[in-house]
N, C-alpha and C positions, 0 to 999 in steps of 0.2 A: 491691060497692063499686067499686073501680077495677080496671081490667084490669092484669094483670102486664105490666110492660115487657119487651119481648123483648131479651134480652141474648145475645150470641153465646156459645156454650159454649167452654170452655177450648180444646178441640181446634180450634175454628174461628178463634180469635184469631191474628192474625199474630204471629209470634215476632220478637224483636229480632234484628237482624243481629249476628253475632259481632264483637266489638271486636278490632281488630288488636292484637297484642302490641306493647308499647312497647319500642323498642330501648334497651339499657342505655346510660346516659350515662357517658362516660369520665371526667367530672369529679366524679362522685358518689363520695363516700367513705363506706362503711358502717362503718368502724372509728373514726369520730369521735363522741364523746359530748359534747354541749354541756351544761355545768353551769349550772343556774339556781336557782330558789327552792325546789325540792323537797328532801326530806330526803336526806342523804348516801347512805343505804341504797338509795334508788331508783336512784341513779346507779351504785352498786356492782353492783346486779343487772343494769343495762343493760350494764355492762362485762363481766360474766360471760357474758351472752348473746352479746356480740361474740366473746369467746374461744371459746365453744362453737360459733360459726359457722365457726371455723377461722382467724381472723385471728391473726397473730403479734404485731401491734402495735396498741395502742389509743392514740388521741389524746384527751386531755381538754382542752376549751377552755372558758375562763371569762373574764368581764369584771367589773370593779368588785368589789362586795361578795361575789360568788360565788367569787372567787379562793381564799379560805380554805376554802370547801367543796370545791373541786377538789383542794386539797392533802389535805384529810381523806379524800376518796375514794381518792386514790392511795395513801395510807398504809394505809387499811383493806384495800385490795386486796393490797398488798405484804405486810402483816404478819399478816392474819387469814385471808383466803381463798386466796391464791396464795403462801403462805409458801415461800420458796426456789424459786419457779417464775416470778417476775416481777421485773423490775428497771426502774429509771428510765433510759431511754435518753438523753433530753435534756429540758431545760426552756427554753422560749423566752418571754421577757417582752417586752412592748411597750406602746405607747400608741396609742389610736385617737382621732381628733378627730371629735366628733359635733356636730351642729348641730340645735337645736330652736328653735321659734318663741318659746316662753316663756322659755328660758334663754340663747339665743344659742349661741355656740360654746364647747365645753368638752372636756376630755380625760378619757378613761377608760382605766384600766390594763387590760391583757390578759395572759393566761398560756396557754401550750400546754404540757401535760405529756405527753410521749410515753413510754408504758410498753411494754416488750418482754417477751414470754414466752420463757422459757429452754427 
């Protein structure tokens, strides 16, 4: 039938050059958990991962309808998983002004809950 196409063997293929390591960004915060539409337990597990990574503080950030879920996550952490080992350091509320083409300008409430491990 047809002849086999000649392919270079794996050892003959050129290897990719090594990618240089990315420098750590100083503005990157690994202890921030953004609360969205997932279930509260997903965010609780994310917070526990942050604690196991060695961080002493966790910041939960949420906007709009997710604010109640952020409060739920904080309470589940404090009362079920980290009983007597975690406390609320501070709560910061605010408002962000957003602009969309279909709705124009509108305000969205925000909350930052800072939890501290004891």
